C-alpha positions in Angstrom: 8.2 -7.7 -20.8 6.1 -7.9 -17.7 3.7 -10.6 -16.5 0.8 -10.9 -14.1 3.0 -12.1 -11.2 5.5 -9.3 -11.6 2.6 -6.7 -11.6 1.1 -8.3 -8.5 4.4 -8.1 -6.7 5.0 -4.5 -7.8 1.6 -3.5 -6.5 2.3 -5.3 -3.2 5.7 -3.5 -2.9 4.1 -0.2 -3.8 1.5 -0.7 -1.1 4.5 -1.0 1.3 5.6 2.5 0.1 8.9 1.3 -1.5 10.5 3.5 -4.1 10.5 2.6 -7.8 14.2 1.7 -7.5 13.6 -0.5 -4.5 10.7 -2.2 -6.3 12.7 -2.7 -9.5 15.6 -4.2 -7.5 13.2 -6.9 -6.0 11.6 -7.9 -9.3 13.1 -10.3 -11.8 12.1 -10.6 -15.5 11.0 -14.2 -16.2 10.8 -14.3 -20.0 12.5 -13.0 -23.1 16.0 -11.9 -23.8 16.3 -10.0 -20.4 15.3 -13.1 -18.4 16.9 -13.1 -15.0 17.5 -9.3 -15.0 15.8 -6.6 -13.0 13.4 -4.2 -14.8 14.4 -0.6 -14.8 12.6 1.8 -12.5 11.1 3.4 -15.6 9.6 0.1 -16.6 8.2 -0.4 -13.2 6.7 3.1 -13.3 5.1 2.5 -16.7 3.7 -0.9 -15.6 2.1 0.6 -12.5 0.8 3.6 -14.3 -0.8 1.4 -17.0 -2.4 -0.7 -14.3 -3.7 2.4 -12.6 -5.2 3.8 -15.8 -6.9 0.5 -16.7 -8.3 0.3 -13.1 -9.5 3.9 -13.2 -11.1 3.4 -16.6 -13.0 0.3 -15.4 -14.4 1.9 -12.2 -16.9 4.3 -13.8 -18.5 1.3 -15.7 -18.9 -0.6 -12.5 -20.4 2.4 -10.7 -22.8 3.0 -13.7 -23.9 -0.7 -13.7 -24.5 -0.6 -9.9 -26.6 2.6 -10.3 -28.6 1.1 -13.2 -29.4 -2.1 -11.2 -30.6 -0.1 -8.1 
């Protein structure tokens, strides 16, 4: 389970060019049965990929809206 704070920290650490393993080691799960543990690098990768896909999907809409209002 990931939350907004964990995603924000993962994005910040990725911007600092840390590896997935290094990012996972610095994150802590805050809810659920794995509370207090670190996510796996695979979980971090999936979380970041899903964020990137959502962001990429939203950008064409923003560009289209800007073009229509011009």
